[in-house]
C-alpha positions, 0 to 999 in steps of 0.5 A, a space after each residue: 320784397 322777394 328775390 322774384 321782383 329783385 330779379 326783375 328792377 334789376 337785371 343783370 347786376 349786383 345788388 347790396 340787401 338788408 336781409 329782412 325775413 330768412 329761414 335753415 334748410 340744413 347747411 342752407 340759409 334761404 332767404 325769403 323776405 328782403 329790402 334793397 340797399 343799392 345797386 352796385 355796377 361792377 365786379 371791384 365794386 361789388 367786392 369791395 362792398 361784401 367785405 364792408 357787408 355787416 351781419 344781415 347784408 349781402 351782396 348778391 348777381 340777380 343771374 341768380 335763379 334763388 337767394 341761398 347761403 351756405 351756411 358753416 358751423 366753424 367751431 373752434 376751441 383755445 387752450 388746454 384739452 
């Protein structure tokens, strides 16, 4: 399902989605295709669902025109250098 279709079906609400296809543009992950897991009514429930998301699932609000996730490359070193 495309983001435009999701926004038309679920207006002004949070949705939990499974990412099916995406691509990178610089530091941004652009979601091309997704499957709806469920709609979420309130902010508190949306935050709880987001904290429990596994890899490949996100919670996003349909008020956003595009679904873009900023990717941060965090490099950590352990031990002595």
